[in-house]
C-alpha positions as CSV (number, residue, x, y, z in Angstrom):
1,M,0.0,0.0,0.0
2,I,1.4,3.4,-1.0
3,Q,0.7,6.1,1.5
4,A,0.8,9.7,0.2
5,S,3.0,12.1,2.1
6,M,1.5,15.3,3.4
7,L,3.4,18.6,3.4
8,V,2.6,21.0,6.2
9,E,3.3,24.6,5.4
10,W,4.0,26.9,8.4
11,T,3.2,30.6,8.2
12,V,4.1,33.3,10.7
13,T,2.6,36.8,10.8
14,V,5.1,39.5,11.8
15,F,4.6,43.2,12.5
16,L,7.5,44.2,10.2
17,D,9.9,42.1,8.3
18,E,13.6,42.7,9.2
19,R,14.2,44.0,5.7
20,T,11.7,46.7,6.4
21,V,12.8,47.5,9.9
22,L,16.3,48.6,8.7
23,P,15.1,51.5,6.3
24,V,12.3,52.5,8.7
25,R,14.9,52.8,11.5
26,G,16.9,55.0,9.2
27,M,13.9,57.3,8.7
28,V,13.4,57.4,12.5
29,W,17.1,58.5,13.0
30,A,16.7,61.1,10.3
31,C,13.9,62.7,12.3
32,E,16.5,63.9,14.7
33,L,17.6,66.4,12.1
34,I,14.2,67.8,11.3
35,D,13.5,70.9,13.2
36,R,9.7,70.9,13.2
37,P,7.2,70.9,16.2
38,W,5.5,67.8,15.0
39,V,8.6,65.6,15.2
40,P,8.7,64.8,19.0
41,G,5.0,63.7,18.9
42,L,5.6,61.5,15.9
43,L,8.6,59.8,17.5
44,A,6.6,59.1,20.6
45,D,3.8,57.6,18.5
46,V,6.4,55.3,16.9
47,A,7.8,54.3,20.3
48,V,4.4,53.5,21.7
49,T,3.1,51.6,18.6
50,C,6.3,49.5,18.2
51,G,6.9,49.2,22.0
52,V,3.8,47.4,22.9
53,G,2.6,43.8,22.1
54,L,0.2,42.8,19.4
55,G,-2.7,43.4,21.8
56,G,-1.7,47.0,22.3
57,T,-0.2,46.5,25.8
58,G,2.3,44.4,27.6
59,A,6.0,43.9,28.1
60,N,6.4,42.4,24.6
61,C,7.4,44.6,21.7
62,R,6.1,44.6,18.2
63,S,9.6,46.0,17.3
64,E,12.1,46.7,20.0
65,K,14.6,48.0,17.5
66,L,12.2,50.7,16.2
67,A,10.9,51.6,19.7
68,T,14.4,52.0,21.0
69,A,15.4,54.0,17.9
70,A,12.5,56.4,18.4
71,V,13.4,56.9,22.1
72,N,17.1,57.5,21.2
73,A,16.1,60.0,18.6
74,L,14.1,61.9,21.2
75,A,17.0,61.7,23.6
76,R,19.5,63.1,21.1
77,R,17.1,66.0,20.2
78,G,16.9,66.9,23.9
79,G,15.1,70.1,24.9
80,L,11.9,70.7,26.9
81,D,9.7,70.0,23.8
82,T,10.6,66.3,24.1
83,V,9.5,65.9,27.7
84,G,5.8,65.5,27.1
85,P,6.2,63.0,24.3
86,L,8.7,61.0,26.4
87,A,6.4,61.0,29.4
88,R,3.6,59.4,27.3
89,I,5.7,56.3,26.4
90,P,5.9,54.5,29.8
91,V,2.1,54.8,30.3
92,K,1.7,52.1,27.6
93,V,5.2,50.5,27.1
94,R,6.7,48.1,29.7
95,R,9.7,46.6,27.9
96,R,12.6,47.3,30.2
97,S,15.0,48.5,27.6
98,V,12.6,51.0,26.2
99,V,11.5,52.3,29.6
100,D,15.1,52.6,30.8
101,G,15.9,54.6,27.7
102,V,13.0,57.0,28.4
103,A,14.2,57.4,32.0
104,E,17.8,58.2,30.8
105,A,16.5,60.7,28.3
106,L,14.3,62.5,30.9
107,D,17.1,62.5,33.4
108,A,19.4,64.1,30.9
109,V,17.0,66.9,30.1
110,A,16.2,67.4,33.8
111,A,19.9,67.6,34.6
112,A,20.4,70.3,31.9
113,A,17.6,72.3,33.5
114,G,18.9,71.8,37.0
115,L,15.8,69.7,38.1
116,S,14.9,66.2,39.1
117,R,13.0,64.1,36.6
118,E,9.7,64.5,38.6
119,Q,10.2,68.3,38.8
120,L,10.8,68.5,35.1
121,L,7.6,66.6,34.3
122,D,5.7,68.9,36.7
123,R,6.9,71.9,34.7
124,T,6.6,70.8,31.1
125,V,3.0,69.6,30.7
126,P,1.7,71.4,27.6
127,S,-1.4,73.6,27.9
128,F,-2.4,73.1,24.2
129,G,-3.6,76.7,24.2
130,L,-6.4,76.0,26.7
131,D,-7.6,78.7,29.0
132,A,-8.0,78.3,32.8
133,G,-11.3,76.6,32.3
134,G,-9.8,74.0,30.0
135,V,-11.3,75.5,26.7
136,R,-9.7,76.8,23.6
137,E,-11.7,78.8,21.0
138,E,-10.8,79.3,17.4
139,K,-12.7,81.2,14.6
140,I,-12.6,79.2,11.4
141,G,-14.5,80.4,8.4
142,G,-17.1,82.3,10.5
143,H,-17.7,79.2,12.7
144,L,-16.6,79.0,16.3
145,V,-14.7,75.8,17.2
146,R,-14.0,74.9,20.8
147,L,-11.5,72.4,22.1
148,H,-12.5,71.1,25.5
149,A,-10.2,69.3,27.9
150,D,-13.3,67.8,29.5
151,G,-14.1,64.9,27.3
152,P,-11.8,65.8,25.5
153,A,-13.7,66.9,22.5
154,L,-14.4,69.5,19.8
155,S,-17.6,71.4,19.6
156,F,-18.9,73.7,16.9
157,V,-21.1,76.8,16.7
158,N,-22.3,78.1,13.3
159,P,-22.3,81.8,12.3
160,A,-26.0,82.0,13.5
161,G,-24.9,81.1,17.0
162,R,-26.4,77.6,17.0
163,A,-24.5,74.6,18.3
164,V,-24.1,71.8,15.7
165,K,-23.1,68.2,16.4
166,S,-20.3,67.8,13.9
167,A,-17.9,69.9,11.8
168,P,-19.8,72.0,9.3
169,Q,-19.1,71.1,5.7
170,A,-17.7,74.5,4.9
171,I,-14.7,74.1,7.2
172,R,-14.0,70.3,7.1
173,K,-11.0,70.7,4.9
174,D,-9.7,73.9,6.5
175,P,-6.1,73.5,7.7
176,A,-6.9,75.3,11.0
177,L,-9.5,72.6,11.8
178,A,-7.0,69.9,10.9
179,E,-4.5,71.5,13.4
180,L,-7.2,71.5,16.1
181,K,-8.0,67.8,15.4
182,A,-4.3,67.0,15.7
183,T,-4.2,68.9,19.0
184,L,-7.2,67.0,20.2
185,K,-5.4,63.7,19.5
186,E,-2.4,64.9,21.5
187,L,-4.6,65.9,24.4
188,K,-6.3,62.5,24.5
189,Q,-2.9,60.9,24.8
190,M,-1.7,63.3,27.4
191,L,-4.7,63.0,29.8
192,P,-4.0,59.3,30.8
193,A,-0.4,60.2,31.3
194,E,-1.3,62.9,33.7
195,R,-3.8,60.8,35.6
196,F,-1.1,58.1,35.9
197,R,1.4,60.6,37.1
198,L,-0.9,62.0,39.8
199,E,-1.7,58.5,41.1
200,R,2.0,57.7,41.1
201,A,2.6,60.8,43.2
202,L,0.1,59.6,45.7
203,I,1.7,56.2,46.0
204,E,5.2,57.6,46.2
205,E,4.2,60.3,48.7
206,R,5.7,63.1,46.7
207,R,5.9,66.6,48.4
208,W,5.7,70.1,47.0
209,D,5.2,73.5,48.5
210,W,1.8,75.2,48.1
211,A,3.0,77.7,45.5
212,Q,4.1,74.8,43.2
213,V,0.8,72.9,43.7
214,T,-1.3,75.9,42.7
215,E,0.9,76.9,39.7
216,L,1.8,73.4,38.3
217,F,-1.4,71.5,39.2
218,L,-4.5,73.5,40.2
219,D,-4.1,76.3,37.7
220,H,-3.0,74.1,34.8
221,P,-5.7,73.6,32.2
222,V,-4.8,69.9,31.6
223,T,-3.5,68.6,34.9
224,G,-6.0,70.7,36.9
225,R,-8.9,68.7,35.4
226,Y,-7.8,65.9,37.7
227,A,-5.9,67.8,40.5
228,R,-8.9,70.0,41.5
229,S,-10.9,66.9,42.5
230,L,-8.2,65.4,44.7
231,I,-7.7,65.9,48.4
232,W,-4.5,67.7,49.3
233,Q,-2.9,67.7,52.8
234,M,-0.7,70.2,54.6
235,G,2.2,68.1,56.0
236,Q,0.6,65.7,58.6
237,G,-2.3,68.0,59.3
238,F,-5.3,69.7,57.6
239,A,-6.6,68.2,54.4
240,G,-9.1,69.6,51.9
241,L,-10.4,69.9,48.4
242,P,-9.1,72.9,46.4
243,V,-11.5,75.8,46.3
244,R,-10.7,78.9,44.2
245,T,-11.5,82.3,45.9
246,E,-10.8,85.9,44.9
247,A,-7.8,85.8,47.2
248,G,-6.4,82.6,45.7
249,W,-6.7,78.8,46.3
250,E,-7.8,77.4,49.6
251,L,-8.4,73.9,51.0
252,A,-11.9,73.0,52.2
253,G,-12.4,70.2,54.6
254,P,-15.5,67.9,54.9
255,Q,-16.8,69.8,58.0
256,G,-16.8,73.2,56.2
257,V,-13.5,74.4,57.7
258,R,-11.1,76.1,55.3
259,A,-7.4,76.8,55.3
260,R,-5.1,78.8,53.1
261,P,-1.6,77.3,53.1
262,G,1.3,79.7,52.9
263,P,3.3,79.7,49.6
264,S,6.1,77.6,51.2
265,S,3.8,75.2,53.2
266,P,4.7,71.5,52.5
267,I,1.9,69.8,50.7
268,R,1.2,66.2,49.6
269,L,-1.7,64.1,48.4
270,W,-3.9,62.7,51.1
271,H,-3.9,58.9,51.5
272,P,-6.5,57.1,53.7
273,I,-3.9,54.7,55.2
274,R,-2.5,57.6,57.3
275,E,-5.9,58.7,58.6
276,P,-8.4,57.7,61.4
277,V,-11.3,55.6,60.2
278,E,-13.8,58.4,61.1
279,D,-12.0,60.9,59.0
280,V,-12.0,58.6,56.0
281,R,-15.7,58.0,56.3
282,A,-16.3,61.7,56.6
283,W,-14.5,62.3,53.3
284,R,-16.4,59.5,51.5
285,D,-19.7,61.0,52.6
286,H,-18.6,64.5,51.7
287,L,-17.5,63.6,48.1
288,L,-20.9,62.0,47.5
289,E,-22.7,65.0,48.9
290,L,-20.7,67.3,46.6
291,G,-20.9,65.0,43.6
292,V,-17.1,65.1,43.2
293,R,-15.9,62.3,40.9
294,Q,-12.2,61.6,41.5
295,P,-9.9,60.4,38.6
296,Y,-8.8,57.4,40.7
297,K,-9.8,56.0,44.0
298,Q,-8.4,58.3,46.7
299,A,-11.0,58.7,49.4
300,F,-12.5,55.3,48.5
301,R,-9.1,53.7,48.1
302,E,-8.9,50.1,49.5
303,I,-6.5,49.6,52.5
304,Y,-4.6,46.4,53.0
305,L,-3.2,46.1,56.5
306,L,-0.9,43.3,57.7
307,T,-2.8,40.3,58.9
308,P,-1.9,37.7,61.6
309,A,-1.6,35.1,58.9
310,E,1.0,37.2,57.1
311,E,2.9,37.8,60.4
312,H,3.0,34.0,60.7
313,T,4.3,33.4,57.2
314,R,6.8,36.2,57.9
315,T,8.4,36.9,54.5
316,L,5.5,36.2,52.1
317,S,1.9,37.1,51.6
318,N,-0.5,34.3,50.4
319,R,-3.5,36.7,50.5
320,F,-3.9,36.5,46.7
321,A,-2.3,33.1,46.1
322,G,-4.3,30.2,44.7
323,H,-6.3,32.1,42.1
324,V,-6.7,31.0,38.5
325,L,-6.4,34.0,36.2
326,R,-6.7,34.7,32.5
327,Y,-3.0,35.2,31.9
328,G,-3.1,37.8,29.1
329,Q,-5.6,40.0,31.0
330,A,-3.7,39.8,34.3
331,K,-0.4,40.6,32.6
332,A,-1.9,43.6,30.8
333,L,-3.4,45.1,34.0
334,L,-0.2,44.5,36.0
335,N,1.8,46.1,33.2
336,Q,-0.4,49.2,33.4
337,R,0.2,49.3,37.1
338,G,4.0,49.4,36.6
339,W,4.8,45.6,37.0
340,R,7.2,44.0,34.5
341,D,9.1,40.8,33.6
342,L,6.1,38.3,33.7
343,S,6.5,35.9,30.8
344,I,5.3,32.3,31.1
345,G,4.1,29.7,28.6
346,H,4.3,26.1,27.4
347,W,7.9,26.3,26.4
348,D,11.3,25.2,27.8
349,Y,9.7,23.4,30.8
350,E,13.2,22.1,31.9
351,C,14.4,25.7,32.4
352,G,11.2,26.9,34.0
353,G,9.3,28.5,31.1
354,D,6.1,27.6,32.9
355,Q,7.1,29.5,36.0
356,G,7.6,33.3,36.4
357,E,7.3,36.4,38.5
358,A,5.8,39.8,38.0
359,V,8.2,42.4,39.4
360,K,7.6,46.0,40.6
361,E,9.8,48.7,42.2
362,L,8.2,51.0,44.7
363,S,9.8,53.5,47.2
364,G,13.0,51.6,47.6
365,W,11.4,48.1,47.6
366,E,11.4,45.4,45.0
367,V,8.2,43.2,44.9
368,R,7.8,39.8,43.3
369,W,4.5,38.0,42.7
370,G,4.9,34.4,41.5
371,M,2.8,32.9,38.7
372,H,2.7,29.5,37.0
373,V,1.1,28.1,33.9
374,V,-2.3,26.4,34.4
375,G,-3.8,24.2,31.6
376,E,-2.7,21.7,29.1
377,P,0.0,22.6,26.5
378,G,-2.1,21.3,23.6
379,D,-5.0,23.6,24.5
380,D,-2.7,26.6,24.0
381,G,-0.8,25.3,21.0
382,W,2.4,24.9,23.1
383,G,2.6,28.7,23.2
384,T,1.6,31.5,25.6
385,A,-0.5,30.3,28.5
386,S,-4.2,31.1,28.5
387,Y,-4.5,30.7,32.3
388,C,-2.0,31.2,35.1
389,G,-2.1,30.4,38.8
390,S,-1.1,33.1,41.3
391,E,1.4,32.4,44.1
392,A,2.9,34.3,47.0
393,V,3.9,38.0,47.0
394,R,7.4,38.7,48.4
395,F,9.2,42.0,49.2
396,R,12.9,42.8,49.1
397,R,14.8,46.0,49.8
398,A,16.2,47.5,46.5
399,G,19.5,45.8,45.8
400,S,19.0,42.9,48.2
401,R,18.6,39.2,47.3
402,E,16.9,38.3,50.5
403,D,13.2,38.4,51.2
404,A,12.3,40.9,54.0
405,P,9.9,40.3,56.8
406,L,6.5,41.8,56.0
407,T,6.6,43.6,59.4
408,E,9.5,45.8,58.0
409,V,7.6,46.8,54.8
410,P,6.2,50.3,55.0
411,P,2.4,50.0,55.4
412,L,1.7,52.2,52.3
413,V,4.0,50.1,50.2
414,L,2.4,46.8,51.4
415,S,-1.1,48.2,50.9
416,E,-0.5,49.5,47.3
417,V,1.2,46.3,46.2
418,L,-1.6,44.1,47.5
419,R,-4.1,46.5,46.0
420,D,-2.5,45.8,42.6
421,A,-2.8,42.1,43.2
422,D,-6.5,42.4,44.2
423,L,-7.2,44.5,41.1
424,A,-5.6,41.8,38.9
425,V,-7.6,39.0,40.5
426,G,-10.8,41.1,40.4
427,V,-10.4,41.7,36.6
428,A,-8.8,38.5,35.4
429,S,-10.1,35.7,37.7
430,M,-11.6,32.7,36.0
431,G,-14.3,33.0,38.7
432,L,-15.8,35.9,36.7
433,D,-16.5,33.6,33.7
434,Q,-20.1,32.9,32.9
435,Q,-19.5,29.2,33.6
436,A,-16.8,27.1,35.2
437,A,-14.0,25.8,33.0
438,G,-13.5,22.0,33.2
439,G,-11.5,21.0,36.3
440,H,-11.9,24.4,38.0
441,E,-15.5,24.1,39.2
442,D,-14.6,24.4,42.9
443,Y,-12.6,27.6,42.4
444,W,-15.3,29.1,40.2
445,Q,-17.9,28.5,42.9
446,S,-15.7,29.7,45.7
447,Y,-14.7,33.0,43.9
448,G,-18.0,33.6,42.3
449,F,-20.0,33.4,45.5
450,G,-17.5,33.3,48.4
451,E,-16.1,35.8,50.9
452,L,-15.2,39.3,49.7
453,H,-11.7,40.6,49.4
454,E,-10.9,44.3,50.1
455,S,-11.8,45.7,46.7
456,A,-15.3,44.0,46.9
457,Q,-15.6,45.3,50.5
458,M,-15.0,48.8,49.3
459,R,-17.5,48.2,46.5
460,R,-20.0,47.2,49.2
461,E,-19.3,50.4,51.2
462,A,-19.7,52.6,48.1
463,L,-23.0,50.8,47.4
464,A,-24.2,51.4,51.0
465,R,-23.8,55.1,50.3
466,L,-25.3,55.1,46.8
467,L,-28.4,52.9,47.3
468,P,-30.5,55.4,49.2
469,R,-30.1,57.8,46.2
470,L,-31.2,55.3,43.5
471,R,-34.7,54.9,42.2
472,I,-34.5,51.2,42.9
473,A,-33.7,51.8,46.6
474,G,-37.0,50.3,47.7
475,R,-36.2,47.1,45.9
476,A,-32.6,46.6,46.9
477,E,-30.7,45.8,50.1
478,L,-27.2,44.8,51.0
479,T,-26.2,41.6,52.8
480,D,-22.7,40.5,53.8
481,R,-21.8,39.4,50.2
482,F,-24.6,40.3,47.9
483,L,-26.8,43.1,46.6
484,R,-30.3,41.6,47.0
485,V,-32.8,42.9,44.4
486,R,-36.5,42.2,44.5
487,G,-38.1,41.9,41.1
488,D,-41.7,41.1,40.3
489,L,-40.9,37.5,39.2
490,R,-38.0,36.5,41.4
491,T,-35.6,37.9,44.0
492,Y,-32.0,38.0,43.0
493,K,-28.7,38.0,44.8
494,I,-25.8,39.7,43.0
495,H,-22.4,38.8,44.4
496,L,-20.3,42.0,45.1
497,G,-17.0,40.4,44.1
498,S,-17.8,38.6,40.9
499,G,-21.2,40.1,39.8
500,N,-22.6,36.6,39.5
501,I,-26.3,36.1,40.3
502,L,-28.3,33.6,42.3
503,M,-32.1,33.5,42.3
504,E,-34.2,32.8,45.4
505,P,-35.6,30.6,46.8
506,N,-33.4,27.8,45.4
507,D,-30.2,29.8,44.6
508,A,-30.4,28.9,40.9
509,Y,-27.6,30.5,38.9
510,L,-28.7,33.2,36.4
511,C,-26.4,34.0,33.6
512,I,-26.5,37.6,32.3
513,V,-23.8,38.9,30.0
514,P,-23.1,42.6,30.9
515,G,-24.3,45.1,28.4
516,P,-25.1,48.8,28.2
517,N,-27.8,50.1,30.5
518,R,-28.8,53.7,30.5
519,S,-30.2,53.7,34.0
520,A,-27.0,52.4,35.5
521,Q,-24.8,54.7,33.5
522,A,-26.7,57.7,34.8
523,V,-25.8,56.8,38.4
524,F,-23.1,59.1,39.9
525,L,-20.0,57.2,41.0
526,P,-17.4,59.0,43.2
527,F,-14.4,57.5,41.3
528,E,-13.4,56.1,38.0
529,E,-13.5,52.5,39.1
530,D,-10.8,50.1,38.0
531,G,-12.4,47.2,36.1
532,G,-15.9,48.7,36.2
533,M,-17.4,46.0,38.3
534,L,-19.5,48.4,40.3
535,S,-21.1,49.6,37.1
536,V,-21.8,46.0,36.0
537,I,-23.5,45.2,39.4
538,L,-25.6,48.4,39.1
539,S,-26.6,47.6,35.5
540,K,-27.8,44.1,36.6
541,A,-29.6,45.5,39.6
542,F,-31.6,48.0,37.4
543,L,-32.4,45.3,34.9
544,L,-33.6,42.8,37.5
545,A,-35.6,45.3,39.5
546,G,-37.8,45.5,36.5
547,D,-37.7,41.9,35.5
548,T,-41.2,41.8,33.9
549,A,-39.9,44.2,31.2
550,I,-37.0,41.9,30.2
551,T,-37.5,40.6,26.6
552,D,-34.1,39.0,26.0
553,P,-35.0,35.3,25.5
554,S,-31.6,34.1,26.8
555,I,-32.7,35.6,30.2
556,T,-36.4,35.0,30.2
557,R,-35.8,31.3,29.4
558,Q,-33.8,31.0,32.6
559,L,-36.4,32.7,34.7
560,Q,-39.1,30.3,33.4
561,L,-37.1,27.0,33.7
562,T,-35.7,27.4,37.2
């Protein structure tokens, strides 16, 4: 019997062929010689596009050569006009070689200006021509065009004084409008960098004097959009929200007391870990009363204090060990939070390719969070893992090879690191899936309906304050782990950690895929929540409170059968 042989052809998709990388890199180098204002922004775009993975995030590079070339070109150009573009790169890019190049370039510019890197970044945020209110107006062909930092967005007013939804036909090809659109694009890229920088300042406990805070933050049309909704503290004492008066900026506390710091008064961002519980509660109530939405969780920030179990394990925290996570999602979130070096998959098992660590440096400490591959190699094509298992978190002093006792780790450092771990679990856990994956049923049940971690406890506290203000308040109540919602057909229990739903009286599982819900979107939230689980829970609550109006057959079928 003659058996025909089969030829298997392998194909690989690449971002750029090496033959293309070489001439493109030459073009990038040539940009160093072009003295035009658009060049630094273009080089930063190249660095970000080539410096992230194929999914748009991560420590992997589409082309490390091109990303590094763009950063080096910016470094050789030097000057203050490169600072903003350089600062945008680490917000997305996590490859160590690229980030280190950015740091060296910023340090060189800072040294030339006689400043630290942080001081340089404070002083070089572009205003984009915006006024103190965050608006820039341009007259184009008789039409008024406004660029708004809030959004950010463009708005249009025709010659008759009537607002129109989009750019009028008469000015769509006007170069002035094209310039405004380009500025809008730059502004959209700058805002996340500023939000990231302000949160990093909170975590690193940066200090300024009051004159610097007012000039560089509160009065700035871009940074001020975030800074004016944050709580600032005078040394170890009085804290308040910024309030502009005729005599200048003041700080207003939750009890109505105001203070005007002197120009040289030391100021830092307020962190709840340093404050008594009653003061933290007062701030949370106050923000809700005022309707202040913070760019990140400050007043509502989760606090992670050392537990007796961690004192017993001494040099490691198992608080977030034993979780099964979607690897790509967990890695992307950790990268966004400043972690690096995590790379595991079904390769080189003998050399530990299935084991790895995510690493982060913070305030003189190096943190390591162990991960390992979960799943069968064949299911993942012997490539990158689909799922990973979380292990212990360990701390070392910078430069040390020995794990430090957790009792020696500063409380703020410990809290912020464990907060990152909780966020990763809360976004990427397999327990959030609509149904359990084979072999992980116990974990899915435990995470989906079990005890609440700190982030879910904070979600519960926020809901306790929000519920009385909602139109479904009469149909909803909080229990220890659930938001219990009474519909006309059934009563539903929404888990505050996973968002999974059980139906009374027999605790039947109800599967609802999250979708847009106008009622929930209209609810004021006091912070831009990481992961959006609070919005998901509220969306489900509004939907189920009016369960007789549900028409989706995938949901109504479950209500009838169980």
